[in-house]
C-alpha positions in Angstrom: -12.6 0.9 40.5 -10.2 0.0 37.7 -8.7 -3.2 36.4 -5.0 -4.0 37.0 -4.3 -2.9 33.4 -6.2 0.4 33.7 -4.6 1.1 37.1 -1.1 0.6 35.7 -1.8 2.7 32.6 -3.0 5.6 34.8 0.0 5.2 37.2 2.6 5.1 34.4 0.9 8.1 32.8 2.0 10.3 35.7 5.5 11.9 35.9 7.5 10.8 38.8 5.0 8.1 39.8 7.7 6.1 41.5 9.0 8.8 43.9 7.0 8.0 47.0 6.9 4.2 46.4 10.4 3.3 47.3 11.1 2.2 43.7 14.3 3.5 42.1 14.1 5.6 39.0 16.0 3.2 36.8 13.9 0.3 38.0 10.7 2.3 37.4 11.8 2.9 33.8 12.3 -0.8 33.2 8.9 -1.6 34.7 7.2 1.0 32.5 9.0 -0.3 29.4 8.1 -3.9 30.1 4.5 -2.9 30.7 4.3 -1.0 27.4 5.8 -4.1 25.7 3.3 -6.4 27.5 6.1 -8.3 29.2 5.5 -7.4 32.8 4.5 -10.4 34.9 1.2 -10.3 36.9 3.0 -10.6 40.3 5.2 -7.6 39.5 2.2 -5.6 38.4 0.5 -6.3 41.7 3.7 -5.4 43.7 4.0 -2.1 41.8 0.4 -1.1 42.5 0.7 -2.1 46.2 4.0 -0.1 46.5 2.1 3.0 45.1 -0.7 2.6 47.7 -3.4 1.3 45.4 -5.8 -0.9 47.2 -7.1 -4.2 46.0 -10.9 -4.0 46.3 -12.0 -7.2 44.6 -10.1 -9.7 42.6 -8.2 -7.6 40.0 -10.1 -4.4 40.8 -8.0 -1.6 42.2 -8.7 1.7 43.8 -6.4 4.8 43.7 -5.0 5.9 47.1 -6.6 9.4 46.8 -8.8 10.5 44.0 -8.1 13.9 42.5 -11.5 15.3 43.7 -10.6 14.3 47.3 -7.2 16.0 47.1 -8.8 19.1 45.5 -11.3 19.2 48.4 -8.6 18.8 50.9 -6.7 21.8 49.5 -9.8 23.9 49.3 -10.6 23.1 52.9 -7.0 24.2 53.9 -7.5 27.4 52.0 -10.8 28.1 53.7 -9.2 27.5 57.1 -6.5 30.0 56.2 -9.4 32.5 55.4 -8.2 33.0 51.9 -11.7 33.0 50.6 -13.1 35.5 53.0 -15.9 36.5 50.7 -17.3 33.0 50.2 -19.1 30.8 52.7 -17.7 27.4 53.3 -21.2 26.0 52.8 -21.1 27.0 49.1 -20.9 23.7 47.3 -19.7 24.9 44.0 -16.2 23.6 43.3 -13.3 26.1 42.9 -12.0 26.6 39.4 -8.6 24.9 38.9 -6.7 28.1 38.1 -7.9 29.8 41.3 -7.1 26.7 43.4 -3.6 26.5 42.0 -3.0 30.3 42.4 -4.2 30.4 46.0 -2.3 27.3 46.9 0.9 28.7 45.5 0.4 31.9 47.4 -0.9 30.6 50.8 -0.1 27.0 51.4 3.1 25.2 52.4 5.4 23.0 50.3 3.7 19.7 51.1 0.4 21.1 49.8 2.1 22.4 46.7 3.5 18.9 46.1 -0.1 17.7 46.3 -0.9 20.2 43.5 1.6 18.4 41.3 -0.1 15.1 42.1 -3.4 16.6 40.9 -2.4 18.8 38.0 0.2 18.6 35.2 3.4 20.6 35.8 2.8 22.7 32.6 -0.6 23.9 33.9 0.8 24.9 37.3 3.8 26.6 35.7 1.5 28.5 33.3 -0.6 29.8 36.1 2.5 30.7 38.1 3.9 32.7 35.2 0.6 34.5 34.6 -0.5 35.2 38.1 2.7 35.4 40.2 5.5 36.5 37.9 3.4 39.3 36.6 3.5 40.7 40.2 7.2 40.1 40.4 8.6 42.5 43.0 5.8 41.6 45.5 6.4 37.8 45.3 10.1 37.7 44.5 11.0 35.3 47.3 8.2 32.9 46.4 9.0 33.2 42.7 12.7 32.3 43.2 11.7 29.3 45.4 9.2 27.9 42.9 11.4 28.5 39.9 14.3 26.6 41.5 12.5 23.9 43.5 9.4 23.0 41.4 10.2 24.1 37.9 13.9 23.1 37.8 15.2 26.4 36.6 18.9 26.6 37.2 19.2 30.4 37.4 15.8 31.6 38.8 16.9 35.3 39.2 17.9 35.5 35.5 14.7 33.8 34.4 12.5 36.1 36.5 14.4 39.2 35.3 14.0 38.1 31.6 10.3 37.3 32.1 9.6 40.7 33.7 11.7 42.5 31.0 9.7 40.8 28.2 6.5 41.7 29.9 7.5 45.4 30.2 8.5 45.5 26.6 5.2 44.0 25.5 3.1 46.6 27.4 5.4 49.5 26.5 3.9 52.3 24.3 5.1 52.2 20.7 5.0 55.7 19.4 
């Protein structure tokens, strides 16, 4: 459980926190600015937390809608149901490393689940794993790479980006006689 102050700090620390709450982007910026300046009224703070699905547990004690560990477990369960981890037993209680969870989710799960990834992990971490694991196998995952480049990473010309990345990689591994 967190106090109202802690909950708002955690909420405002996330990118795009307002997207599923019904709060407009410009209004969200004003709320965040007022909060950082300590000028946000308590009633407004409570309304923001309720709009973002935080639950009031006790007086001034809030609970996040879904903890990161719960969301990670949900994604891991979906990957097990897809038989992605055929060599592992579901009864194995050790958690999946983040990089494997991200890579397998990008390869095998649908867009809603990938959006969940962005709620759990920072965009930079997901993009780094995407570059390392998927762009390095470019011809095989070309369609997925184009989709992710455009939809999730905001690249305006995904084909050019992918081509340049592959070309740089080939130059780096080329023999220098």
